[in-house]
DRENDRENBA-838156 format. One line per 8 residues: number of its first residue (from 1); their letters; for each residue x, y, z of C-alpha. Coordinates in steps of 0.05 Angstrom, whole numbers, plus 5000, padded with zeros to 4 digits. Layout:
<nodes>
NUM	a	X/Y/Z | ...
</nodes>
This chain:
<nodes>
1	mrlligac	5197/5091/4764 | 5263/5118/4781 | 5228/5174/4813 | 5188/5129/4858 | 5248/5088/4880 | 5282/5149/4896 | 5229/5174/4941 | 5226/5108/4974
9	lslavlta	5292/5108/4986 | 5295/5176/5012 | 5244/5153/5061 | 5290/5113/5084 | 5343/5154/5097 | 5296/5205/5138 | 5291/5148/5185 | 5356/5123/5194
17	nahaasil	5382/5112/5259 | 5445/5085/5306 | 5400/5023/5298 | 5365/4984/5255 | 5302/5025/5239 | 5233/4993/5251 | 5187/4991/5204 | 5112/4968/5197
25	fvgnsftf	5060/4959/5132 | 4992/4951/5152 | 4949/4930/5097 | 4913/4873/5053 | 4926/4833/4998 | 4950/4900/4957 | 5005/4904/5003 | 5016/4820/5006
33	galsaaqd	5021/4820/4931 | 4962/4772/4922 | 4951/4742/4847 | 5036/4753/4832 | 5108/4727/4850 | 5110/4784/4894 | 5067/4749/4947 | 5117/4700/4962
41	yrtgevhd	5181/4746/4954 | 5239/4738/5000 | 5193/4728/5059 | 5250/4709/5103 | 5279/4778/5098 | 5206/4807/5129 | 5168/4796/5194 | 5102/4768/5181
49	lnppdsdg	5069/4786/5252 | 5006/4737/5231 | 5018/4659/5241 | 5043/4624/5186 | 4992/4585/5139 | 4971/4509/5148 | 5033/4500/5098 | 5081/4544/5141
57	htlggmpa	5077/4598/5091 | 5089/4669/5111 | 5082/4732/5068 | 5132/4783/5034 | 5101/4827/4982 | 5116/4896/4973 | 5145/4905/5041 | 5197/4852/5021
65	ifkeftke	5206/4892/4962 | 5219/4954/4996 | 5269/4920/5039 | 5313/4888/4982 | 5319/4963/4954 | 5341/4989/5022 | 5389/4926/5018 | 5416/4948/4954
73	agldydvs	5428/5019/4972 | 5471/4994/5035 | 5416/5006/5089 | 5392/4967/5140 | 5322/4959/5162 | 5278/4920/5198 | 5220/4914/5160 | 5150/4878/5185
81	letvggmg	5077/4870/5151 | 5010/4856/5180 | 4966/4843/5130 | 4896/4806/5118 | 4857/4799/5046 | 4800/4845/5040 | 4808/4887/5106 | 4805/4961/5113
89	ldfhykek	4846/4998/5179 | 4780/4987/5214 | 4793/4916/5223 | 4863/4918/5233 | 4853/4961/5289 | 4794/4925/5315 | 4824/4856/5313 | 4898/4861/5307
97	lplldraw	4923/4919/5355 | 4949/4877/5404 | 5005/4856/5347 | 5011/4924/5324 | 5013/4972/5391 | 5097/4976/5394 | 5144/5026/5390 | 5156/5029/5305
105	dvavlqsy	5203/5078/5273 | 5162/5095/5209 | 5087/5053/5198 | 5055/5054/5129 | 4983/5042/5134 | 4940/5019/5073 | 4860/5013/5074 | 4813/4977/5033
113	stldadkp	4818/4995/4955 | 4750/5033/4956 | 4763/5070/5018 | 4702/5040/5052 | 4674/4969/5025 | 4603/4987/5036 | 4605/5068/5009 | 4660/5062/4954
121	gnpslliq	4696/5134/4957 | 4674/5155/5023 | 4738/5164/5065 | 4700/5168/5134 | 4726/5101/5160 | 4802/5115/5130 | 4799/5179/5166 | 4767/5162/5236
129	farkfdkv	4816/5101/5243 | 4878/5130/5213 | 4872/5177/5270 | 4861/5117/5316 | 4934/5087/5293 | 4962/5157/5296 | 4944/5162/5376 | 4965/5090/5389
137	fharnpdv	5036/5101/5344 | 5053/5158/5375 | 5035/5142/5451 | 5089/5090/5437 | 5139/5126/5406 | 5135/5203/5400 | 5177/5210/5343 | 5152/5156/5299
145	kiyldatw	5135/5171/5222 | 5066/5152/5198 | 5054/5145/5122 | 4980/5128/5081 | 4997/5094/5028 | 4936/5108/4977 | 4923/5054/4918 | 4906/5051/4853
153	sradltyp	4849/5045/4805 | 4815/4987/4794 | 4801/4965/4718 | 4738/4918/4741 | 4706/4977/4775 | 4717/5026/4721 | 4700/4993/4655 | 4650/4938/4672
161	dktpwhgk	4579/4957/4670 | 4544/4977/4738 | 4606/4985/4772 | 4626/5046/4823 | 4670/5078/4774 | 4640/5062/4706 | 4640/5116/4654 | 4699/5154/4681
169	diqqmgld	4772/5156/4661 | 4813/5103/4691 | 4855/5152/4723 | 4789/5181/4763 | 4788/5120/4822 | 4854/5135/4832 | 4848/5207/4842 | 4787/5200/4887
177	vakgydaa	4817/5150/4931 | 4882/5198/4931 | 4834/5250/4958 | 4809/5207/5012 | 4880/5196/5035 | 4893/5268/5032 | 4838/5279/5076 | 4863/5228/5128
185	rdaspgia	4923/5263/5131 | 4895/5330/5145 | 4851/5305/5198 | 4915/5273/5234 | 4969/5328/5250 | 5014/5260/5269 | 5007/5231/5202 | 5074/5252/5161
193	gvvpvgla	5053/5247/5096 | 5014/5207/5038 | 5050/5155/4992 | 5021/5165/4919 | 5016/5098/4889 | 4951/5109/4857 | 4977/5169/4828 | 5040/5138/4798
201	wnrafaag	4995/5088/4768 | 4963/5151/4731 | 5036/5175/4710 | 5053/5106/4681 | 4982/5109/4639 | 4996/5188/4612 | 5061/5170/4597 | 5050/5106/4561
209	vadpnpyd	5088/5061/4598 | 5028/5025/4623 | 4965/5000/4580 | 4891/5036/4620 | 4851/4986/4595 | 4858/4904/4605 | 4797/4889/4578 | 4821/4909/4503
217	gitpgqin	4885/4877/4506 | 4951/4909/4526 | 4986/4952/4471 | 5049/4927/4446 | 5104/4956/4481 | 5061/4971/4542 | 5056/4936/4609 | 5002/4913/4648
225	lwasdsyh	4997/4935/4714 | 4942/4894/4742 | 4939/4816/4755 | 4892/4773/4715 | 4830/4804/4749 | 4841/4869/4736 | 4841/4895/4806 | 4897/4865/4844
233	asefgyyl	4965/4882/4813 | 5020/4849/4771 | 5094/4842/4787 | 5101/4903/4754 | 5043/4945/4793 | 5074/4916/4865 | 5140/4937/4841 | 5110/5009/4831
241	e	5079/5006/4905
</nodes>
């Protein structure tokens, strides 16, 4: 986990400028921290580009955790997020582009958890719309650094019968998702890299830090990276992200 935090801060250092570097996170519930305390974490420290809900609430999520890491390191970053639950990059491009079409210093893009809601494991949509965002952001700022956020294996799509990754090792979905994001990076030369969140989860399973199967109970001394639905992340999972 210290390695991942170090990588996070290294990203911040690489983007340092005389002014507060602007960092945009685009994603869905995996970014805004659904079903955990992360969702409401330090919402005043980040800019939620979508309007507040009917109660006036905005979102913090993983971007707010990232912001706190940078503050603790003595860094100053202007962090924004644009998130909609259950959506991929295709939705954000088609429906939210007016909010996003700005000169960002860094953009971190996260798409649907299975790459394609209708075709689990197929990276074609991700590749197509990562390329579109690459062109839009570089048109605004030729020096922007774009990263793709490759998400984790879903226990709910691995252990129950008749699910896309049933019968495979829990690490396989994370590997497949990472492969799809790698393909999207390779197809868009302007994308700086892939943040290997799912592979970090796999490492936590392999090292015995996290329990790989929430359906048979959590082994004493291990953490559960998933929330109660075995789909979204727990506070531990969002912290690792």
